[in-house]
N, CA, C and O atoms as a Maestro MAE file, in Angstrom:
{
 s_m_m2io_version
 :::
 2.0.0
}

f_m_ct {
 s_m_title
 :::
 protein
 m_atom[308] {
  # First column is atom index #
  i_m_mmod_type
  r_m_x_coord
  r_m_y_coord
  r_m_z_coord
  i_m_residue_number
  s_m_chain_name
  s_m_pdb_residue_name
  s_m_pdb_atom_name
  i_m_atomic_number
  :::
  1 25 38.616 69.413 17.476 1 A "MET " " N  " 7
  2 3 38.303 68.398 18.454 1 A "MET " " CA " 6
  3 2 39.109 67.152 18.123 1 A "MET " " C  " 6
  4 15 39.176 66.747 16.962 1 A "MET " " O  " 8
  5 25 39.720 66.542 19.130 2 A "ASN " " N  " 7
  6 3 40.503 65.347 18.839 2 A "ASN " " CA " 6
  7 2 39.677 64.087 19.079 2 A "ASN " " C  " 6
  8 15 38.577 64.139 19.629 2 A "ASN " " O  " 8
  9 25 40.228 62.969 18.658 3 A "LYS " " N  " 7
  10 3 39.498 61.702 18.714 3 A "LYS " " CA " 6
  11 2 39.060 61.355 20.128 3 A "LYS " " C  " 6
  12 15 37.970 60.817 20.320 3 A "LYS " " O  " 8
  13 25 39.872 61.645 21.098 4 A "GLU " " N  " 7
  14 3 39.546 61.293 22.467 4 A "GLU " " CA " 6
  15 2 38.430 62.150 23.045 4 A "GLU " " C  " 6
  16 15 37.838 61.781 24.059 4 A "GLU " " O  " 8
  17 25 38.134 63.271 22.430 5 A "SER " " N  " 7
  18 3 37.145 64.157 23.025 5 A "SER " " CA " 6
  19 2 35.709 63.775 22.681 5 A "SER " " C  " 6
  20 15 34.790 64.200 23.381 5 A "SER " " O  " 8
  21 25 35.484 62.991 21.632 6 A "ILE " " N  " 7
  22 3 34.140 62.552 21.269 6 A "ILE " " CA " 6
  23 2 34.025 61.061 21.535 6 A "ILE " " C  " 6
  24 15 34.834 60.264 21.060 6 A "ILE " " O  " 8
  25 25 33.007 60.701 22.301 7 A "THR " " N  " 7
  26 3 32.780 59.300 22.624 7 A "THR " " CA " 6
  27 2 31.379 58.904 22.174 7 A "THR " " C  " 6
  28 15 30.403 59.608 22.433 7 A "THR " " O  " 8
  29 25 31.304 57.772 21.503 8 A "LEU " " N  " 7
  30 3 30.016 57.183 21.135 8 A "LEU " " CA " 6
  31 2 29.802 55.974 22.019 8 A "LEU " " C  " 6
  32 15 30.558 55.004 21.955 8 A "LEU " " O  " 8
  33 25 28.766 56.033 22.846 9 A "TYR " " N  " 7
  34 3 28.388 54.880 23.654 9 A "TYR " " CA " 6
  35 2 27.435 54.050 22.809 9 A "TYR " " C  " 6
  36 15 26.416 54.542 22.324 9 A "TYR " " O  " 8
  37 25 27.785 52.787 22.645 10 A "SER " " N  " 7
  38 3 27.135 51.944 21.662 10 A "SER " " CA " 6
  39 2 27.203 50.496 22.121 10 A "SER " " C  " 6
  40 15 27.733 50.203 23.193 10 A "SER " " O  " 8
  41 25 26.674 49.603 21.318 11 A "THR " " N  " 7
  42 3 26.901 48.184 21.514 11 A "THR " " CA " 6
  43 2 26.699 47.467 20.190 11 A "THR " " C  " 6
  44 15 26.054 47.979 19.275 11 A "THR " " O  " 8
  45 25 27.261 46.279 20.112 12 A "TRP " " N  " 7
  46 3 27.187 45.483 18.901 12 A "TRP " " CA " 6
  47 2 25.739 45.114 18.620 12 A "TRP " " C  " 6
  48 15 24.990 44.775 19.537 12 A "TRP " " O  " 8
  49 25 25.345 45.181 17.351 13 A "GLY " " N  " 7
  50 3 24.009 44.782 16.942 13 A "GLY " " CA " 6
  51 2 22.944 45.841 17.129 13 A "GLY " " C  " 6
  52 15 21.761 45.562 16.931 13 A "GLY " " O  " 8
  53 25 23.326 47.033 17.500 14 A "CYS " " N  " 7
  54 3 22.376 48.131 17.716 14 A "CYS " " CA " 6
  55 2 22.288 48.952 16.430 14 A "CYS " " C  " 6
  56 15 23.212 49.695 16.102 14 A "CYS " " O  " 8
  57 25 21.185 48.819 15.706 15 A "HIS " " N  " 7
  58 3 21.077 49.532 14.428 15 A "HIS " " CA " 6
  59 2 21.021 51.043 14.609 15 A "HIS " " C  " 6
  60 15 21.474 51.782 13.735 15 A "HIS " " O  " 8
  61 25 20.481 51.512 15.710 16 A "LEU " " N  " 7
  62 3 20.487 52.953 15.973 16 A "LEU " " CA " 6
  63 2 21.904 53.454 16.210 16 A "LEU " " C  " 6
  64 15 22.267 54.554 15.793 16 A "LEU " " O  " 8
  65 25 22.697 52.630 16.885 17 A "CYS " " N  " 7
  66 3 24.105 52.979 17.123 17 A "CYS " " CA " 6
  67 2 24.867 53.044 15.801 17 A "CYS " " C  " 6
  68 15 25.709 53.921 15.605 17 A "CYS " " O  " 8
  69 25 24.571 52.116 14.903 18 A "ASP " " N  " 7
  70 3 25.191 52.145 13.576 18 A "ASP " " CA " 6
  71 2 24.837 53.435 12.852 18 A "ASP " " C  " 6
  72 15 25.684 54.028 12.183 18 A "ASP " " O  " 8
  73 25 23.594 53.869 12.983 19 A "SER " " N  " 7
  74 3 23.168 55.124 12.350 19 A "SER " " CA " 6
  75 2 23.896 56.320 12.954 19 A "SER " " C  " 6
  76 15 24.330 57.215 12.229 19 A "SER " " O  " 8
  77 25 24.031 56.337 14.267 20 A "ALA " " N  " 7
  78 3 24.739 57.438 14.931 20 A "ALA " " CA " 6
  79 2 26.198 57.475 14.503 20 A "ALA " " C  " 6
  80 15 26.755 58.546 14.264 20 A "ALA " " O  " 8
  81 25 26.812 56.304 14.408 21 A "GLU " " N  " 7
  82 3 28.216 56.244 13.975 21 A "GLU " " CA " 6
  83 2 28.363 56.736 12.540 21 A "GLU " " C  " 6
  84 15 29.329 57.428 12.216 21 A "GLU " " O  " 8
  85 25 27.423 56.388 11.690 22 A "ALA " " N  " 7
  86 3 27.458 56.860 10.302 22 A "ALA " " CA " 6
  87 2 27.352 58.386 10.259 22 A "ALA " " C  " 6
  88 15 28.026 59.029 9.454 22 A "ALA " " O  " 8
  89 25 26.522 58.962 11.108 23 A "LEU " " N  " 7
  90 3 26.397 60.421 11.150 23 A "LEU " " CA " 6
  91 2 27.692 61.077 11.590 23 A "LEU " " C  " 6
  92 15 28.070 62.121 11.058 23 A "LEU " " O  " 8
  93 25 28.378 60.477 12.557 24 A "LEU " " N  " 7
  94 3 29.681 61.012 12.970 24 A "LEU " " CA " 6
  95 2 30.677 60.957 11.821 24 A "LEU " " C  " 6
  96 15 31.408 61.918 11.580 24 A "LEU " " O  " 8
  97 25 30.706 59.836 11.117 25 A "ARG " " N  " 7
  98 3 31.627 59.707 9.974 25 A "ARG " " CA " 6
  99 2 31.287 60.724 8.889 25 A "ARG " " C  " 6
  100 15 32.186 61.352 8.330 25 A "ARG " " O  " 8
  101 25 30.002 60.895 8.585 26 A "GLN " " N  " 7
  102 3 29.574 61.855 7.559 26 A "GLN " " CA " 6
  103 2 29.977 63.276 7.946 26 A "GLN " " C  " 6
  104 15 30.269 64.107 7.086 26 A "GLN " " O  " 8
  105 25 29.989 63.539 9.242 27 A "ASN " " N  " 7
  106 3 30.347 64.857 9.734 27 A "ASN " " CA " 6
  107 2 31.860 65.054 9.752 27 A "ASN " " C  " 6
  108 15 32.347 66.155 10.012 27 A "ASN " " O  " 8
  109 25 32.600 63.982 9.474 28 A "GLY " " N  " 7
  110 3 34.056 64.074 9.449 28 A "GLY " " CA " 6
  111 2 34.702 64.084 10.814 28 A "GLY " " C  " 6
  112 15 35.841 64.526 10.966 28 A "GLY " " O  " 8
  113 25 33.984 63.600 11.804 29 A "GLN " " N  " 7
  114 3 34.498 63.645 13.165 29 A "GLN " " CA " 6
  115 2 35.268 62.378 13.520 29 A "GLN " " C  " 6
  116 15 34.867 61.266 13.179 29 A "GLN " " O  " 8
  117 25 36.371 62.576 14.205 30 A "ALA " " N  " 7
  118 3 37.089 61.453 14.808 30 A "ALA " " CA " 6
  119 2 36.426 61.198 16.156 30 A "ALA " " C  " 6
  120 15 35.974 62.134 16.816 30 A "ALA " " O  " 8
  121 25 36.367 59.955 16.559 31 A "TYR " " N  " 7
  122 3 35.670 59.609 17.795 31 A "TYR " " CA " 6
  123 2 36.168 58.262 18.295 31 A "TYR " " C  " 6
  124 15 36.810 57.507 17.565 31 A "TYR " " O  " 8
  125 25 35.860 57.981 19.547 32 A "GLN " " N  " 7
  126 3 36.127 56.664 20.104 32 A "GLN " " CA " 6
  127 2 34.775 56.020 20.410 32 A "GLN " " C  " 6
  128 15 33.803 56.713 20.713 32 A "GLN " " O  " 8
  129 25 34.723 54.711 20.330 33 A "VAL " " N  " 7
  130 3 33.500 53.976 20.631 33 A "VAL " " CA " 6
  131 2 33.715 53.190 21.917 33 A "VAL " " C  " 6
  132 15 34.717 52.494 22.080 33 A "VAL " " O  " 8
  133 25 32.768 53.314 22.812 34 A "ILE " " N  " 7
  134 3 32.768 52.489 24.021 34 A "ILE " " CA " 6
  135 2 31.553 51.575 23.932 34 A "ILE " " C  " 6
  136 15 30.412 52.033 23.900 34 A "ILE " " O  " 8
  137 25 31.823 50.268 23.894 35 A "ASP " " N  " 7
  138 3 30.746 49.290 23.902 35 A "ASP " " CA " 6
  139 2 30.302 49.150 25.351 35 A "ASP " " C  " 6
  140 15 31.084 48.737 26.207 35 A "ASP " " O  " 8
  141 25 29.061 49.489 25.622 36 A "ILE " " N  " 7
  142 3 28.591 49.508 27.004 36 A "ILE " " CA " 6
  143 2 28.622 48.129 27.657 36 A "ILE " " C  " 6
  144 15 28.652 48.029 28.883 36 A "ILE " " O  " 8
  145 25 28.616 47.071 26.859 37 A "VAL " " N  " 7
  146 3 28.682 45.716 27.410 37 A "VAL " " CA " 6
  147 2 30.036 45.474 28.077 37 A "VAL " " C  " 6
  148 15 30.143 44.668 29.002 37 A "VAL " " O  " 8
  149 25 31.062 46.172 27.606 38 A "ASP " " N  " 7
  150 3 32.412 45.999 28.132 38 A "ASP " " CA " 6
  151 2 32.740 46.947 29.280 38 A "ASP " " C  " 6
  152 15 33.857 46.918 29.797 38 A "ASP " " O  " 8
  153 25 31.795 47.783 29.689 39 A "ASP " " N  " 7
  154 3 32.034 48.790 30.713 39 A "ASP " " CA " 6
  155 2 30.826 48.818 31.652 39 A "ASP " " C  " 6
  156 15 29.766 49.323 31.282 39 A "ASP " " O  " 8
  157 25 30.979 48.287 32.847 40 A "ALA " " N  " 7
  158 3 29.849 48.150 33.776 40 A "ALA " " CA " 6
  159 2 29.183 49.486 34.097 40 A "ALA " " C  " 6
  160 15 27.957 49.570 34.167 40 A "ALA " " O  " 8
  161 25 29.982 50.518 34.290 41 A "ALA " " N  " 7
  162 3 29.411 51.833 34.602 41 A "ALA " " CA " 6
  163 2 28.624 52.380 33.417 41 A "ALA " " C  " 6
  164 15 27.536 52.928 33.588 41 A "ALA " " O  " 8
  165 25 29.177 52.229 32.215 42 A "ALA " " N  " 7
  166 3 28.474 52.689 31.015 42 A "ALA " " CA " 6
  167 2 27.191 51.888 30.797 42 A "ALA " " C  " 6
  168 15 26.166 52.450 30.412 42 A "ALA " " O  " 8
  169 25 27.243 50.595 31.038 43 A "LEU " " N  " 7
  170 3 26.052 49.751 30.891 43 A "LEU " " CA " 6
  171 2 24.961 50.214 31.849 43 A "LEU " " C  " 6
  172 15 23.800 50.335 31.459 43 A "LEU " " O  " 8
  173 25 25.325 50.469 33.084 44 A "ALA " " N  " 7
  174 3 24.344 50.914 34.068 44 A "ALA " " CA " 6
  175 2 23.730 52.269 33.686 44 A "ALA " " C  " 6
  176 15 22.538 52.499 33.887 44 A "ALA " " O  " 8
  177 25 24.554 53.151 33.140 45 A "LYS " " N  " 7
  178 3 24.090 54.502 32.818 45 A "LYS " " CA " 6
  179 2 23.335 54.575 31.488 45 A "LYS " " C  " 6
  180 15 22.329 55.277 31.384 45 A "LYS " " O  " 8
  181 25 23.821 53.846 30.463 46 A "TYR " " N  " 7
  182 3 23.306 54.036 29.106 46 A "TYR " " CA " 6
  183 2 22.482 52.878 28.556 46 A "TYR " " C  " 6
  184 15 22.071 52.922 27.396 46 A "TYR " " O  " 8
  185 25 22.235 51.866 29.338 47 A "ARG " " N  " 7
  186 3 21.558 50.657 28.870 47 A "ARG " " CA " 6
  187 2 20.356 50.947 27.966 47 A "ARG " " C  " 6
  188 15 20.239 50.356 26.892 47 A "ARG " " O  " 8
  189 25 19.481 51.827 28.377 48 A "LEU " " N  " 7
  190 3 18.266 52.115 27.619 48 A "LEU " " CA " 6
  191 2 18.362 53.397 26.793 48 A "LEU " " C  " 6
  192 15 17.387 53.800 26.160 48 A "LEU " " O  " 8
  193 25 19.520 54.032 26.796 49 A "LEU " " N  " 7
  194 3 19.662 55.331 26.136 49 A "LEU " " CA " 6
  195 2 20.459 55.295 24.838 49 A "LEU " " C  " 6
  196 15 20.354 56.219 24.031 49 A "LEU " " O  " 8
  197 25 21.259 54.242 24.617 50 A "ILE " " N  " 7
  198 3 22.155 54.248 23.466 50 A "ILE " " CA " 6
  199 2 21.376 54.363 22.155 50 A "ILE " " C  " 6
  200 15 20.250 53.880 22.035 50 A "ILE " " O  " 8
  201 25 21.999 55.009 21.190 51 A "PRO " " N  " 7
  202 3 23.328 55.595 21.183 51 A "PRO " " CA " 6
  203 2 23.359 56.963 21.871 51 A "PRO " " C  " 6
  204 15 22.396 57.729 21.831 51 A "PRO " " O  " 8
  205 25 24.484 57.231 22.492 52 A "VAL " " N  " 7
  206 3 24.725 58.520 23.136 52 A "VAL " " CA " 6
  207 2 26.099 58.997 22.690 52 A "VAL " " C  " 6
  208 15 27.065 58.234 22.699 52 A "VAL " " O  " 8
  209 25 26.178 60.262 22.301 53 A "ILE " " N  " 7
  210 3 27.455 60.879 21.967 53 A "ILE " " CA " 6
  211 2 27.801 61.831 23.093 53 A "ILE " " C  " 6
  212 15 26.966 62.627 23.523 53 A "ILE " " O  " 8
  213 25 29.030 61.748 23.566 54 A "ALA " " N  " 7
  214 3 29.454 62.583 24.681 54 A "ALA " " CA " 6
  215 2 30.726 63.340 24.341 54 A "ALA " " C  " 6
  216 15 31.618 62.828 23.664 54 A "ALA " " O  " 8
  217 25 30.783 64.550 24.820 55 A "VAL " " N  " 7
  218 3 31.992 65.377 24.783 55 A "VAL " " CA " 6
  219 2 32.100 65.978 26.174 55 A "VAL " " C  " 6
  220 15 31.253 66.765 26.597 55 A "VAL " " O  " 8
  221 25 33.161 65.590 26.876 56 A "ALA " " N  " 7
  222 3 33.340 66.006 28.284 56 A "ALA " " CA " 6
  223 2 32.094 65.597 29.059 56 A "ALA " " C  " 6
  224 15 31.749 64.416 29.088 56 A "ALA " " O  " 8
  225 25 31.418 66.550 29.685 57 A "ASP " " N  " 7
  226 3 30.239 66.218 30.486 57 A "ASP " " CA " 6
  227 2 28.925 66.499 29.754 57 A "ASP " " C  " 6
  228 15 27.853 66.446 30.358 57 A "ASP " " O  " 8
  229 25 29.007 66.794 28.474 58 A "LYS " " N  " 7
  230 3 27.806 67.077 27.682 58 A "LYS " " CA " 6
  231 2 27.454 65.855 26.837 58 A "LYS " " C  " 6
  232 15 28.334 65.185 26.298 58 A "LYS " " O  " 8
  233 25 26.156 65.578 26.729 59 A "GLU " " N  " 7
  234 3 25.711 64.395 26.002 59 A "GLU " " CA " 6
  235 2 24.605 64.736 25.015 59 A "GLU " " C  " 6
  236 15 23.761 65.597 25.265 59 A "GLU " " O  " 8
  237 25 24.636 64.040 23.896 60 A "LEU " " N  " 7
  238 3 23.578 64.129 22.889 60 A "LEU " " CA " 6
  239 2 22.945 62.751 22.801 60 A "LEU " " C  " 6
  240 15 23.589 61.778 22.410 60 A "LEU " " O  " 8
  241 25 21.674 62.684 23.172 61 A "ASN " " N  " 7
  242 3 20.960 61.418 23.166 61 A "ASN " " CA " 6
  243 2 20.161 61.248 21.879 61 A "ASN " " C  " 6
  244 15 19.656 62.214 21.307 61 A "ASN " " O  " 8
  245 25 20.062 60.019 21.449 62 A "TRP " " N  " 7
  246 3 19.250 59.661 20.294 62 A "TRP " " CA " 6
  247 2 17.804 59.962 20.622 62 A "TRP " " C  " 6
  248 15 17.399 59.758 21.766 62 A "TRP " " O  " 8
  249 25 17.003 60.437 19.682 63 A "PRO " " N  " 7
  250 3 17.272 60.566 18.250 63 A "PRO " " CA " 6
  251 2 17.870 61.930 17.896 63 A "PRO " " C  " 6
  252 15 17.563 62.945 18.521 63 A "PRO " " O  " 8
  253 25 18.733 61.924 16.874 64 A "PHE " " N  " 7
  254 3 19.269 63.146 16.299 64 A "PHE " " CA " 6
  255 2 19.594 62.867 14.843 64 A "PHE " " C  " 6
  256 15 19.817 61.723 14.446 64 A "PHE " " O  " 8
  257 25 19.618 63.934 14.053 65 A "ASP " " N  " 7
  258 3 19.958 63.806 12.640 65 A "ASP " " CA " 6
  259 2 21.286 64.524 12.398 65 A "ASP " " C  " 6
  260 15 21.901 65.039 13.332 65 A "ASP " " O  " 8
  261 25 21.718 64.554 11.150 66 A "ALA " " N  " 7
  262 3 23.016 65.141 10.809 66 A "ALA " " CA " 6
  263 2 23.085 66.617 11.188 66 A "ALA " " C  " 6
  264 15 24.107 67.084 11.691 66 A "ALA " " O  " 8
  265 25 22.013 67.340 10.951 67 A "GLU " " N  " 7
  266 3 22.001 68.769 11.274 67 A "GLU " " CA " 6
  267 2 22.057 69.001 12.783 67 A "GLU " " C  " 6
  268 15 22.790 69.875 13.246 67 A "GLU " " O  " 8
  269 25 21.302 68.240 13.540 68 A "GLN " " N  " 7
  270 3 21.321 68.374 14.996 68 A "GLN " " CA " 6
  271 2 22.689 68.015 15.560 68 A "GLN " " C  " 6
  272 15 23.180 68.674 16.476 68 A "GLN " " O  " 8
  273 25 23.302 66.973 15.016 69 A "LEU " " N  " 7
  274 3 24.639 66.575 15.458 69 A "LEU " " CA " 6
  275 2 25.652 67.680 15.179 69 A "LEU " " C  " 6
  276 15 26.439 68.031 16.058 69 A "LEU " " O  " 8
  277 25 25.643 68.231 13.969 70 A "ALA " " N  " 7
  278 3 26.595 69.281 13.607 70 A "ALA " " CA " 6
  279 2 26.419 70.515 14.503 70 A "ALA " " C  " 6
  280 15 27.402 71.105 14.951 70 A "ALA " " O  " 8
  281 25 25.186 70.892 14.755 71 A "THR " " N  " 7
  282 3 24.908 72.046 15.625 71 A "THR " " CA " 6
  283 2 25.394 71.787 17.032 71 A "THR " " C  " 6
  284 15 26.022 72.651 17.645 71 A "THR " " O  " 8
  285 25 25.105 70.593 17.555 72 A "TRP " " N  " 7
  286 3 25.515 70.245 18.913 72 A "TRP " " CA " 6
  287 2 27.037 70.231 19.041 72 A "TRP " " C  " 6
  288 15 27.582 70.734 20.024 72 A "TRP " " O  " 8
  289 25 27.720 69.663 18.060 73 A "LEU " " N  " 7
  290 3 29.188 69.614 18.114 73 A "LEU " " CA " 6
  291 2 29.787 71.020 18.103 73 A "LEU " " C  " 6
  292 15 30.791 71.258 18.775 73 A "LEU " " O  " 8
  293 25 29.204 71.948 17.364 74 A "LYS " " N  " 7
  294 3 29.687 73.332 17.373 74 A "LYS " " CA " 6
  295 2 29.478 73.971 18.735 74 A "LYS " " C  " 6
  296 15 30.308 74.752 19.200 74 A "LYS " " O  " 8
  297 25 28.372 73.635 19.365 75 A "GLU " " N  " 7
  298 3 28.060 74.212 20.672 75 A "GLU " " CA " 6
  299 2 29.001 73.715 21.765 75 A "GLU " " C  " 6
  300 15 29.283 74.451 22.710 75 A "GLU " " O  " 8
  301 25 29.491 72.486 21.654 76 A "VAL " " N  " 7
  302 3 30.332 71.916 22.704 76 A "VAL " " CA " 6
  303 2 31.827 72.095 22.467 76 A "VAL " " C  " 6
  304 15 32.632 71.716 23.318 76 A "VAL " " O  " 8
  305 25 32.208 72.659 21.340 77 A "GLU " " N  " 7
  306 3 33.640 72.870 21.043 77 A "GLU " " CA " 6
  307 2 34.270 73.803 22.039 77 A "GLU " " C  " 6
  308 15 35.463 74.093 21.945 77 A "GLU " " O  " 8
  :::
 }
 m_bond[307] {
  # First column is bond index #
  i_m_from
  i_m_to
  i_m_order
  :::
  1 1 2 1
  2 2 3 1
  3 3 4 2
  4 3 5 1
  5 5 6 1
  6 6 7 1
  7 7 8 2
  8 7 9 1
  9 9 10 1
  10 10 11 1
  11 11 12 2
  12 11 13 1
  13 13 14 1
  14 14 15 1
  15 15 16 2
  16 15 17 1
  17 17 18 1
  18 18 19 1
  19 19 20 2
  20 19 21 1
  21 21 22 1
  22 22 23 1
  23 23 24 2
  24 23 25 1
  25 25 26 1
  26 26 27 1
  27 27 28 2
  28 27 29 1
  29 29 30 1
  30 30 31 1
  31 31 32 2
  32 31 33 1
  33 33 34 1
  34 34 35 1
  35 35 36 2
  36 35 37 1
  37 37 38 1
  38 38 39 1
  39 39 40 2
  40 39 41 1
  41 41 42 1
  42 42 43 1
  43 43 44 2
  44 43 45 1
  45 45 46 1
  46 46 47 1
  47 47 48 2
  48 47 49 1
  49 49 50 1
  50 50 51 1
  51 51 52 2
  52 51 53 1
  53 53 54 1
  54 54 55 1
  55 55 56 2
  56 55 57 1
  57 57 58 1
  58 58 59 1
  59 59 60 2
  60 59 61 1
  61 61 62 1
  62 62 63 1
  63 63 64 2
  64 63 65 1
  65 65 66 1
  66 66 67 1
  67 67 68 2
  68 67 69 1
  69 69 70 1
  70 70 71 1
  71 71 72 2
  72 71 73 1
  73 73 74 1
  74 74 75 1
  75 75 76 2
  76 75 77 1
  77 77 78 1
  78 78 79 1
  79 79 80 2
  80 79 81 1
  81 81 82 1
  82 82 83 1
  83 83 84 2
  84 83 85 1
  85 85 86 1
  86 86 87 1
  87 87 88 2
  88 87 89 1
  89 89 90 1
  90 90 91 1
  91 91 92 2
  92 91 93 1
  93 93 94 1
  94 94 95 1
  95 95 96 2
  96 95 97 1
  97 97 98 1
  98 98 99 1
  99 99 100 2
  100 99 101 1
  101 101 102 1
  102 102 103 1
  103 103 104 2
  104 103 105 1
  105 105 106 1
  106 106 107 1
  107 107 108 2
  108 107 109 1
  109 109 110 1
  110 110 111 1
  111 111 112 2
  112 111 113 1
  113 113 114 1
  114 114 115 1
  115 115 116 2
  116 115 117 1
  117 117 118 1
  118 118 119 1
  119 119 120 2
  120 119 121 1
  121 121 122 1
  122 122 123 1
  123 123 124 2
  124 123 125 1
  125 125 126 1
  126 126 127 1
  127 127 128 2
  128 127 129 1
  129 129 130 1
  130 130 131 1
  131 131 132 2
  132 131 133 1
  133 133 134 1
  134 134 135 1
  135 135 136 2
  136 135 137 1
  137 137 138 1
  138 138 139 1
  139 139 140 2
  140 139 141 1
  141 141 142 1
  142 142 143 1
  143 143 144 2
  144 143 145 1
  145 145 146 1
  146 146 147 1
  147 147 148 2
  148 147 149 1
  149 149 150 1
  150 150 151 1
  151 151 152 2
  152 151 153 1
  153 153 154 1
  154 154 155 1
  155 155 156 2
  156 155 157 1
  157 157 158 1
  158 158 159 1
  159 159 160 2
  160 159 161 1
  161 161 162 1
  162 162 163 1
  163 163 164 2
  164 163 165 1
  165 165 166 1
  166 166 167 1
  167 167 168 2
  168 167 169 1
  169 169 170 1
  170 170 171 1
  171 171 172 2
  172 171 173 1
  173 173 174 1
  174 174 175 1
  175 175 176 2
  176 175 177 1
  177 177 178 1
  178 178 179 1
  179 179 180 2
  180 179 181 1
  181 181 182 1
  182 182 183 1
  183 183 184 2
  184 183 185 1
  185 185 186 1
  186 186 187 1
  187 187 188 2
  188 187 189 1
  189 189 190 1
  190 190 191 1
  191 191 192 2
  192 191 193 1
  193 193 194 1
  194 194 195 1
  195 195 196 2
  196 195 197 1
  197 197 198 1
  198 198 199 1
  199 199 200 2
  200 199 201 1
  201 201 202 1
  202 202 203 1
  203 203 204 2
  204 203 205 1
  205 205 206 1
  206 206 207 1
  207 207 208 2
  208 207 209 1
  209 209 210 1
  210 210 211 1
  211 211 212 2
  212 211 213 1
  213 213 214 1
  214 214 215 1
  215 215 216 2
  216 215 217 1
  217 217 218 1
  218 218 219 1
  219 219 220 2
  220 219 221 1
  221 221 222 1
  222 222 223 1
  223 223 224 2
  224 223 225 1
  225 225 226 1
  226 226 227 1
  227 227 228 2
  228 227 229 1
  229 229 230 1
  230 230 231 1
  231 231 232 2
  232 231 233 1
  233 233 234 1
  234 234 235 1
  235 235 236 2
  236 235 237 1
  237 237 238 1
  238 238 239 1
  239 239 240 2
  240 239 241 1
  241 241 242 1
  242 242 243 1
  243 243 244 2
  244 243 245 1
  245 245 246 1
  246 246 247 1
  247 247 248 2
  248 247 249 1
  249 249 250 1
  250 250 251 1
  251 251 252 2
  252 251 253 1
  253 253 254 1
  254 254 255 1
  255 255 256 2
  256 255 257 1
  257 257 258 1
  258 258 259 1
  259 259 260 2
  260 259 261 1
  261 261 262 1
  262 262 263 1
  263 263 264 2
  264 263 265 1
  265 265 266 1
  266 266 267 1
  267 267 268 2
  268 267 269 1
  269 269 270 1
  270 270 271 1
  271 271 272 2
  272 271 273 1
  273 273 274 1
  274 274 275 1
  275 275 276 2
  276 275 277 1
  277 277 278 1
  278 278 279 1
  279 279 280 2
  280 279 281 1
  281 281 282 1
  282 282 283 1
  283 283 284 2
  284 283 285 1
  285 285 286 1
  286 286 287 1
  287 287 288 2
  288 287 289 1
  289 289 290 1
  290 290 291 1
  291 291 292 2
  292 291 293 1
  293 293 294 1
  294 294 295 1
  295 295 296 2
  296 295 297 1
  297 297 298 1
  298 298 299 1
  299 299 300 2
  300 299 301 1
  301 301 302 1
  302 302 303 1
  303 303 304 2
  304 303 305 1
  305 305 306 1
  306 306 307 1
  307 307 308 2
  :::
 }
}
């Protein structure tokens, strides 16, 4: 999976988002971060849902742990 294929929808100051990002790093995944404050469509869609990890049209919503993330990433490859 390349960096562009995994997206973390997040925002500054969100401790849950920090946890999700740490799980991605622990899993060794490259990813891009979209701050929902900077994207009106993302803000409208994810305002109350962040953090959300997306690959194509599939999404993993918080809460999730390292094992759930690893399993989900294998399923969406």
